[in-house]
C-alpha positions as CSV (number, residue, x, y, z in Angstrom):
1,M,107.9,82.6,49.7
2,K,110.5,80.4,48.6
3,P,109.4,78.0,45.6
4,F,108.7,74.8,47.9
5,P,105.5,73.1,49.0
6,D,106.0,73.9,52.8
7,S,107.0,77.6,52.0
8,T,104.0,78.3,49.7
9,F,101.1,76.9,51.6
10,Y,100.5,80.3,53.2
11,A,99.1,81.0,49.6
12,I,96.0,79.1,50.9
13,G,95.5,81.5,53.7
14,I,96.0,84.6,51.4
15,K,93.5,83.3,48.8
16,R,90.9,82.3,51.5
17,G,91.0,85.6,53.3
18,Y,92.6,84.1,56.7
19,F,95.3,86.7,57.1
20,D,92.7,89.4,56.5
21,A,90.6,88.0,59.3
22,V,93.4,88.5,61.7
23,G,94.2,91.9,60.5
24,L,97.4,91.3,58.4
25,N,97.7,93.0,55.0
26,I,100.1,90.9,53.0
27,V,102.3,93.0,50.6
28,P,103.3,93.1,47.8
29,K,100.2,91.8,46.4
30,P,99.0,89.2,45.9
31,F,101.6,86.8,47.6
32,G,104.3,88.7,49.0
33,T,108.0,88.8,47.5
34,A,108.9,85.9,45.6
35,V,112.2,84.9,47.4
36,T,114.6,82.0,46.6
37,P,117.0,80.2,48.9
38,D,119.8,82.3,47.7
39,N,118.5,85.6,48.3
40,V,115.9,85.2,51.4
41,V,118.3,85.9,54.0
42,A,120.1,88.9,52.3
43,L,116.4,90.3,52.1
44,L,115.4,89.6,55.7
45,K,118.8,91.3,56.9
46,N,118.6,94.3,54.6
47,G,115.1,95.1,55.8
48,D,113.2,94.4,52.4
49,V,110.9,92.1,54.0
50,D,109.5,91.7,57.6
51,I,108.8,88.0,57.8
52,V,110.2,85.3,55.8
53,T,109.5,81.3,55.3
54,I,113.1,79.5,55.9
55,N,114.5,76.1,57.1
56,G,117.0,75.3,59.9
57,P,119.8,74.4,57.6
58,T,119.6,77.5,55.7
59,M,119.6,79.4,58.8
60,V,122.7,77.8,60.3
61,K,124.4,78.4,57.0
62,Y,124.0,82.1,57.4
63,M,124.2,82.6,61.2
64,A,127.6,84.3,61.2
65,Q,126.4,86.9,58.9
66,V,122.9,87.4,60.2
67,P,123.0,86.4,64.1
68,D,119.8,88.1,65.0
69,E,117.8,86.1,62.7
70,R,115.1,84.0,64.5
71,M,112.6,81.2,63.5
72,F,109.6,81.9,65.7
73,G,107.6,79.0,64.3
74,F,107.6,75.4,62.9
75,G,105.4,74.4,60.3
76,D,106.7,70.9,59.7
77,T,109.5,68.3,59.8
78,Y,111.0,67.4,56.4
79,E,112.1,63.8,56.2
80,A,112.8,63.1,52.5
81,T,116.4,63.2,52.7
82,Y,117.7,60.6,50.1
83,L,120.4,59.7,47.3
84,L,118.1,58.7,44.5
85,A,119.2,56.2,41.9
86,S,117.9,56.1,38.2
87,P,115.6,53.1,37.6
88,K,118.2,52.1,34.9
89,S,120.9,52.1,37.5
90,G,120.7,48.5,38.5
91,V,121.9,49.2,42.2
92,K,120.2,47.4,44.9
93,S,119.3,49.8,47.6
94,A,120.4,49.8,51.2
95,A,116.8,49.1,52.2
96,E,116.3,46.1,50.2
97,R,119.8,44.8,51.4
98,I,118.6,45.4,55.0
99,K,115.3,43.6,54.5
100,A,117.1,40.7,53.0
101,G,119.1,40.4,56.4
102,E,122.3,42.3,55.6
103,D,123.8,44.4,58.4
104,P,122.8,48.2,58.0
105,A,126.1,49.5,58.0
106,K,127.3,47.0,55.6
107,A,124.2,47.3,53.4
108,I,124.9,51.2,53.0
109,H,128.6,50.3,52.3
110,D,127.5,48.0,49.5
111,A,125.0,50.2,48.1
112,M,127.5,53.2,47.9
113,E,130.0,51.0,46.3
114,E,128.0,50.7,43.3
115,V,127.9,54.3,43.0
116,K,131.8,54.8,42.6
117,G,132.8,56.3,39.3
118,R,129.1,57.2,38.1
119,A,127.5,60.7,37.4
120,V,125.8,62.2,40.7
121,A,124.2,65.6,41.3
122,F,123.8,67.2,44.4
123,N,121.7,70.6,45.1
124,N,123.7,73.5,46.0
125,T,122.0,74.8,49.1
126,G,124.1,72.5,51.2
127,S,121.2,71.1,53.2
128,Q,122.0,67.6,53.0
129,R,125.6,68.0,53.6
130,V,126.1,65.9,56.8
131,F,123.6,63.2,55.3
132,L,125.9,63.1,52.2
133,N,129.0,63.2,54.3
134,T,128.0,60.4,56.3
135,I,126.8,58.0,53.5
136,F,130.1,58.6,51.7
137,K,132.0,57.9,54.6
138,E,130.0,54.6,55.3
139,G,131.0,53.6,51.7
140,D,134.6,54.3,52.3
141,M,134.3,57.1,49.6
142,T,134.9,60.8,49.0
143,F,133.3,62.9,46.6
144,K,136.5,62.5,44.3
145,D,135.2,59.0,43.7
146,V,132.2,60.0,41.6
147,K,131.3,62.2,38.6
148,L,129.8,65.0,40.8
149,T,127.5,68.0,39.6
150,V,126.7,70.6,42.2
151,T,123.7,72.6,41.0
152,D,120.1,73.9,41.6
153,D,117.2,71.4,41.9
154,A,115.5,72.6,38.3
155,K,118.9,71.5,36.6
156,I,119.2,68.5,38.6
157,V,115.7,67.1,37.3
158,Q,116.9,68.3,34.0
159,L,119.8,66.2,33.9
160,A,118.2,63.2,35.5
161,M,115.3,63.5,32.9
162,G,117.7,63.8,30.1
163,G,120.0,60.4,31.3
164,Q,122.9,62.5,32.2
165,I,123.3,61.4,35.8
166,E,122.2,58.2,37.5
167,F,122.2,59.4,41.1
168,A,120.7,62.6,42.7
169,T,120.0,64.6,45.9
170,P,117.5,67.4,45.4
171,D,116.6,69.7,48.1
172,G,113.0,70.3,47.4
173,A,110.2,67.7,48.0
174,G,108.6,68.4,44.6
175,Q,111.7,67.6,42.8
176,N,112.3,64.3,44.9
177,V,108.7,63.5,44.1
178,Q,108.9,64.2,40.6
179,L,111.9,61.6,40.1
180,L,110.1,59.4,42.4
181,K,107.0,59.3,40.0
182,Q,109.7,58.6,37.0
183,G,110.9,55.4,38.9
184,W,113.7,56.9,40.8
185,Y,114.1,55.2,44.1
186,P,116.2,55.9,47.3
187,V,119.4,53.9,47.1
188,V,120.4,55.3,50.6
189,S,118.0,57.3,52.9
190,V,118.1,58.8,56.4
191,T,115.9,55.8,57.7
192,D,118.8,53.4,56.5
193,L,121.3,55.5,58.5
194,A,118.9,55.4,61.6
195,A,119.4,51.7,61.7
196,V,123.3,51.9,62.3
197,P,123.8,52.5,65.9
198,G,125.5,55.8,67.1
199,N,124.0,57.8,63.9
200,E,121.3,59.7,66.1
201,A,123.2,63.0,65.8
202,V,123.5,62.3,62.2
203,V,120.0,61.5,61.4
204,S,118.7,64.7,63.6
205,A,121.0,66.8,61.3
206,S,119.7,65.3,58.5
207,L,116.0,66.2,59.3
208,S,115.0,69.8,59.1
209,N,112.1,72.1,60.1
210,E,110.5,74.7,57.8
211,G,108.9,77.8,59.4
212,P,108.6,81.5,59.6
213,A,111.5,83.8,60.6
214,A,112.2,87.4,61.4
215,L,115.0,89.6,62.9
216,N,115.2,89.6,66.9
217,G,114.5,93.3,66.7
218,Y,111.1,92.9,64.7
219,L,109.9,90.2,66.9
220,K,110.6,92.3,70.1
221,N,108.6,95.2,68.7
222,N,105.8,93.4,66.6
223,T,105.3,90.3,68.8
224,E,101.2,90.7,68.1
225,T,102.0,90.5,64.4
226,A,104.2,87.4,64.6
227,L,101.4,85.7,67.0
228,R,98.8,86.5,64.3
229,F,100.9,85.2,61.6
230,L,101.3,81.8,63.3
231,S,97.7,81.7,64.1
232,V,97.1,81.9,60.1
233,M,99.9,79.1,59.7
234,Y,98.3,76.7,62.2
235,R,94.9,77.4,60.8
236,I,96.2,76.4,57.1
237,I,97.7,73.3,58.5
238,D,94.5,72.4,60.3
239,E,92.6,72.8,56.8
240,I,95.0,70.7,54.9
241,E,94.7,67.9,57.3
242,K,90.8,68.2,57.3
243,N,90.3,69.1,53.7
244,P,93.5,68.2,51.6
245,D,91.7,68.2,48.1
246,S,90.3,71.7,48.5
247,A,93.0,73.3,50.3
248,L,96.0,72.0,48.0
249,A,94.0,73.0,45.0
250,D,94.3,76.4,46.3
251,Q,97.9,76.1,46.7
252,L,98.9,74.3,43.6
253,P,98.6,77.4,40.9
254,Y,101.3,79.4,43.0
255,L,103.3,76.6,43.9
256,N,103.5,75.5,40.1
257,S,104.3,79.1,38.7
258,R,107.1,79.4,41.3
259,S,108.7,76.0,41.2
260,G,108.3,75.2,37.3
261,A,106.7,71.9,38.3
262,N,103.5,70.6,37.0
263,L,102.0,69.1,40.0
264,D,98.5,68.0,40.8
265,V,96.7,67.6,44.0
266,E,97.7,63.8,44.3
267,G,101.5,64.6,43.5
268,L,101.3,67.4,46.3
269,K,99.5,64.9,48.7
270,Q,102.6,62.4,48.1
271,I,105.0,65.4,49.0
272,Y,103.1,66.2,52.3
273,S,103.6,62.7,53.1
274,V,107.5,63.1,53.6
275,H,106.5,66.2,55.8
276,R,105.2,66.0,59.6
277,P,102.9,68.9,59.6
278,A,102.0,71.2,62.8
279,V,105.0,70.4,64.9
280,G,106.4,72.2,67.5
281,I,103.5,74.2,68.6
282,C,104.5,74.5,72.3
283,R,108.1,75.3,70.9
284,S,106.6,78.3,68.9
285,A,104.6,79.7,72.0
286,S,107.8,79.3,74.1
287,I,109.8,81.1,71.6
288,L,107.4,83.8,71.5
289,G,107.3,83.9,75.4
290,C,111.0,85.3,75.1
291,Y,109.1,88.4,73.6
292,G,106.4,88.7,76.5
293,F,103.8,86.5,75.0
294,Q,101.9,84.6,77.6
295,P,98.2,83.9,76.4
296,A,95.7,82.5,78.8
297,E,95.3,79.6,76.5
298,C,98.9,78.0,76.9
299,G,100.3,79.8,80.0
300,D,99.2,77.1,82.2
301,G,100.9,74.6,79.8
302,L,104.1,76.6,79.6
303,R,104.0,76.9,83.3
304,R,103.4,73.1,84.1
305,T,106.5,72.2,81.9
306,G,108.7,74.9,83.9
307,Q,110.7,77.1,81.6
308,G,108.5,76.3,78.5
309,C,109.5,73.6,76.2
310,P,111.8,75.1,73.4
311,G,113.7,72.3,71.6
312,R,111.6,69.4,72.8
313,W,109.5,67.6,70.3
314,H,105.8,67.4,69.8
315,P,104.3,64.3,71.2
316,A,103.2,63.2,67.4
317,E,106.4,64.1,66.1
318,R,108.5,62.2,68.7
319,Q,106.2,59.2,68.1
320,D,107.0,59.4,64.4
321,I,110.7,59.6,64.9
322,Q,110.8,56.8,67.9
323,R,108.7,54.5,65.6
324,E,111.3,55.0,62.9
325,G,114.3,54.3,65.3
326,L,115.4,57.8,64.8
327,L,115.6,58.9,68.4
328,R,116.8,56.8,71.2
329,R,116.3,58.8,74.2
330,R,115.3,62.3,75.0
331,R,114.5,63.9,78.5
332,V,111.0,65.0,78.6
333,P,108.9,66.1,81.7
334,P,106.2,63.7,82.7
335,D,103.4,66.0,82.2
336,H,104.6,67.6,78.8
337,D,102.6,65.3,76.7
338,E,99.5,66.2,78.5
339,A,100.3,70.1,78.5
340,E,101.4,70.0,74.8
341,G,98.3,67.9,73.7
342,R,96.2,70.7,75.3
343,L,98.1,73.3,73.1
344,R,97.4,71.4,70.0
345,R,93.8,71.1,70.6
346,T,93.2,74.8,71.4
347,T,95.4,76.3,68.7
348,A,92.9,76.3,66.1
349,Q,90.2,77.8,68.4
350,G,91.7,79.8,71.4
351,F,94.7,81.1,69.8
352,R,93.0,82.6,66.8
353,S,90.4,84.2,69.3
354,H,93.4,85.9,71.2
355,W,94.8,87.4,68.1
356,R,91.4,88.5,66.7
357,Q,90.8,90.3,70.2
358,A,94.2,91.8,69.6
359,D,93.2,93.2,66.4
360,T,90.7,95.7,68.2
361,R,93.1,96.8,70.3
362,H,95.4,97.6,67.5
363,Q,92.8,99.8,65.7
364,G,93.5,99.2,62.1
365,R,95.2,96.7,59.9
366,T,99.0,95.8,59.9
367,V,100.9,95.8,56.8
368,L,103.1,92.7,56.5
369,R,106.1,92.4,54.1
370,V,106.3,88.9,53.5
371,G,109.1,86.7,51.7
């Protein structure tokens, strides 16, 4: 698992025996392989791990080298895409300017104008490149107009805390929250960009999904294993939503040991406030439908929506995005919300029942190398 909150919540299921309950034996013990954004795709490609946690931008980045990599589920949508400013920077944010009545495009331009010539640090994953390209363009700037450092999140936090930079765009939610708790604030955010007409594509590209991925061949040959993995993922999400204090307390030790952070439960709750959990359940089922999966619990829902619904938004996710003005128009079948709502309700009960029954057919446990 990568050292991020939405990559490590699987530790909750490992500690509580959820994977054991569906016949999955996670190796190496206790939490699988400790991967990083830099090596996760290589380990998957080389066959060192079976299933990894990954986000969409990372997949796109390596698609040419690993064309048969597939995300087969979606755990959350990440919305915390910011250019953060130090509390000592004195810059008036785009959001403040918009609230005061300034035109959104001009507000972003004027906020970025104050960044010129100052020390800025970006994360080195490239995940926010579309967002950063756009806000610099809105400010009539290039990256040469700032004193730029490109490095990993840990170094960004170190530079920020040492007063060596005034603006930052970390990749991880934990690092964003760490700076926000120290008084840093978004000088420009993806929500500000959404207020500018014509930015729908940019906004969509600035959001990202996190979820499990595997090679195409593995999914074809081990569809039941992937299904059981998903059942645990959604069970964990259900538990985080229902009992966050106890669930997140089980995640924290592993997350802190991997990320180097010193988060508590309240800090982790703040991180999850910039995620939208449990999205795309229908998309997960549809993707796996390509590998011959058609469980009774969701078969009717998929048939009612034609060819399934890969690429469409979960109703709750769509409502969030529409409320923020991030999505203007999207074609969805009229019965899609009803069908997907039924999927959402049956995930915790029916899907887990399906995969537990599958365990008896497999006669034994499945060893799963997770990264």
